[in-house]
C-alpha positions as CSV (number, residue, x, y, z in Angstrom):
1,X,91.5,151.0,112.5
2,X,88.1,149.4,112.1
3,X,89.2,147.8,108.8
4,X,92.3,146.4,110.5
5,X,90.2,144.8,113.3
6,X,87.9,143.0,110.8
7,X,90.9,142.1,108.5
8,X,92.6,140.4,111.5
9,X,89.4,138.7,112.5
10,X,88.8,137.3,109.0
11,X,92.5,136.2,108.6
12,X,92.6,134.4,112.0
13,X,89.2,132.8,111.4
14,X,90.3,131.4,108.0
15,X,93.6,130.1,109.4
16,X,91.7,128.4,112.2
17,X,89.3,126.8,109.7
18,X,92.1,125.6,107.5
19,X,93.8,124.0,110.5
20,X,90.6,122.3,111.6
21,X,90.1,121.0,108.0
22,X,93.6,119.6,108.0
23,X,93.1,117.8,111.3
24,X,89.8,116.4,110.0
25,X,91.4,115.1,106.7
26,X,94.4,113.6,108.5
27,X,92.2,111.8,111.0
28,X,89.8,110.4,108.4
29,X,92.5,109.4,105.9
30,X,95.3,108.3,108.2
31,X,93.6,107.6,111.5
32,X,95.8,109.9,113.6
33,X,95.6,113.5,114.7
34,X,98.4,115.9,113.9
35,X,98.7,117.9,117.2
36,X,100.5,121.0,115.9
37,X,97.5,121.7,113.7
38,X,95.2,121.3,116.7
39,X,97.2,123.7,118.7
40,X,97.4,126.2,115.8
41,X,93.6,126.0,115.4
42,X,93.0,126.7,119.0
43,X,95.5,129.6,119.0
44,X,94.1,131.2,115.8
45,X,90.5,130.8,117.1
46,X,91.6,132.5,120.3
47,X,93.3,135.4,118.4
48,X,90.2,135.7,116.2
49,X,88.1,136.0,119.4
50,X,90.4,138.7,120.8
51,X,90.3,140.6,117.5
52,X,86.5,140.4,117.4
53,X,86.0,141.6,121.0
54,X,88.6,144.4,120.8
55,X,87.0,147.7,121.6
56,X,88.0,150.7,119.5
57,X,88.6,153.9,121.3
């Protein structure tokens, strides 16, 4: 169960970072923000936080 916790934390963190990088590249190259990527970055960061703070029994 401990491996699953860290696996989910790493996956959600990577997905959040990828979404943030996409938003950064879109804004720098095209001067607009793609809002679905912003929302997905926030959601994945929130899920990573939940996975990190989850207490094992």
